[in-house]
C-alpha positions, -999 to 999 in steps of 0.1 A, spaced: 0 0 0 15 33 -10 20 58 18 13 32 46 37 29 75 48 -4 90 29 -13 123 61 -27 138 95 -12 142 116 -17 111 150 -34 116 169 -33 83 206 -26 90 208 -3 59 180 20 71 185 24 109 198 59 104 167 70 86 138 57 108 130 45 143 151 14 150 146 -14 176 170 -42 180 150 -74 186 180 -94 197 189 -68 224 153 -70 237 153 -108 236 185 -107 257 167 -88 285 140 -115 285 165 -143 285 184 -127 314 152 -124 334 143 -161 327 177 -173 337 174 -155 370 139 -168 375 146 -205 368 164 -212 401 138 -193 421 110 -213 405 129 -246 411 134 -237 448 97 -230 453 85 -262 435 110 -288 446 95 -318 462 119 -344 476 142 -354 448 121 -338 421 131 -303 411 119 -286 379 146 -272 357 147 -246 330 172 -233 304 172 -210 274 190 -232 249 185 -213 217 169 -182 201 154 -180 166 142 -150 148 140 -132 115 136 -146 80 161 -172 69 168 -154 36 169 -119 50 190 -118 81 183 -81 89 145 -83 89 127 -95 120 95 -115 117 69 -115 144 47 -146 146 69 -164 120 55 -199 112 71 -227 94 
């Protein structure tokens, strides 16, 4: 659509100097850090005998496979 604006922040590396920019990876790092701090607390509260729940962030996936500089929200395979 001509003249329409994207609803989400645009994250193409070649345009970050021309428009609002948001680094999705930096924001994901904040969430990952919070989860990593929360996992031991959750495990401590929910341990029963020898059973203790565990959690880990083992990978992060984002963007489009063919365009490494464009984030995709709600990407489905």
